[in-house]
VMD Tcl script that draws the C-alpha trace (Angstrom):
set ca {
  {19.62 -9.45 -10.68}
  {21.68 -9.67 -7.53}
  {18.97 -9.46 -4.86}
  {15.39 -10.53 -4.31}
  {13.71 -8.79 -1.41}
  {10.47 -9.70 0.27}
  {7.84 -7.39 1.65}
  {7.91 -9.29 4.94}
  {11.59 -8.39 5.41}
  {11.54 -5.07 3.61}
  {12.97 -2.96 6.42}
  {15.97 -5.28 6.64}
  {16.17 -5.73 2.87}
  {16.26 -1.96 2.32}
  {19.28 -1.81 4.61}
  {20.98 -4.58 2.62}
  {20.33 -2.72 -0.63}
  {21.61 0.52 0.86}
  {24.87 -1.19 1.78}
  {25.19 -3.13 -1.50}
  {24.73 -0.08 -3.70}
  {25.87 2.76 -1.45}
  {22.57 4.60 -1.76}
  {20.72 6.64 0.79}
  {17.06 5.63 0.86}
  {14.74 5.55 3.82}
  {11.53 3.53 3.85}
  {9.30 2.41 6.68}
  {6.83 -0.39 6.08}
  {3.78 -1.31 8.10}
  {2.44 -4.70 9.20}
  {2.68 -7.61 6.84}
  {1.19 -11.07 6.43}
  {3.84 -12.86 8.46}
  {3.57 -10.42 11.38}
  {-0.24 -10.52 11.44}
  {-1.86 -13.04 13.78}
  {-3.86 -14.53 10.91}
  {-3.28 -17.58 8.76}
  {-1.48 -16.16 5.68}
  {-3.78 -17.81 3.13}
  {-6.85 -16.46 4.94}
  {-5.46 -12.92 4.92}
  {-4.55 -13.19 1.24}
  {-8.06 -14.42 0.42}
  {-9.61 -11.52 2.32}
  {-7.40 -8.97 0.57}
  {-8.12 -10.47 -2.85}
  {-11.86 -10.51 -2.23}
  {-11.73 -6.82 -1.25}
  {-10.47 -6.00 -4.74}
  {-13.31 -7.94 -6.33}
  {-11.89 -11.40 -6.89}
  {-14.18 -14.34 -6.21}
  {-13.01 -17.64 -4.72}
  {-12.68 -19.24 -8.18}
  {-10.36 -16.45 -9.34}
  {-8.37 -16.63 -6.11}
  {-7.94 -20.40 -6.49}
  {-6.80 -19.93 -10.10}
  {-4.20 -17.33 -9.09}
  {-2.92 -19.62 -6.34}
  {-2.57 -22.45 -8.86}
  {-0.84 -20.28 -11.47}
  {1.65 -18.91 -8.93}
  {2.01 -22.08 -6.82}
  {5.66 -22.61 -7.77}
  {6.48 -18.97 -6.97}
  {4.86 -19.31 -3.54}
  {6.95 -22.39 -2.84}
  {10.17 -20.95 -4.27}
  {9.81 -17.70 -2.32}
  {8.53 -19.44 0.86}
  {5.03 -17.94 0.92}
}
mol new
graphics top color blue
foreach p $ca { graphics top sphere $p radius 0.5 }
foreach p [lrange $ca 0 end-1] q [lrange $ca 1 end] { graphics top cylinder $p $q radius 0.2 }
display resetview
């Protein structure tokens, strides 16, 4: 793998991928967690609860993926 993109930078990352691989793709992405005026963890909790996860499940997912969040700066 030669590139890891993030949703928060997807518009820019798509441009990087277009240049790296000489492909013509066009995507437009809407608001994201980092551009919202809400604490990221609060927004994540709200989104997870909307799909039926309770606070115990949310806490477990955060623990399981803690290293990923740190590594990918979430």
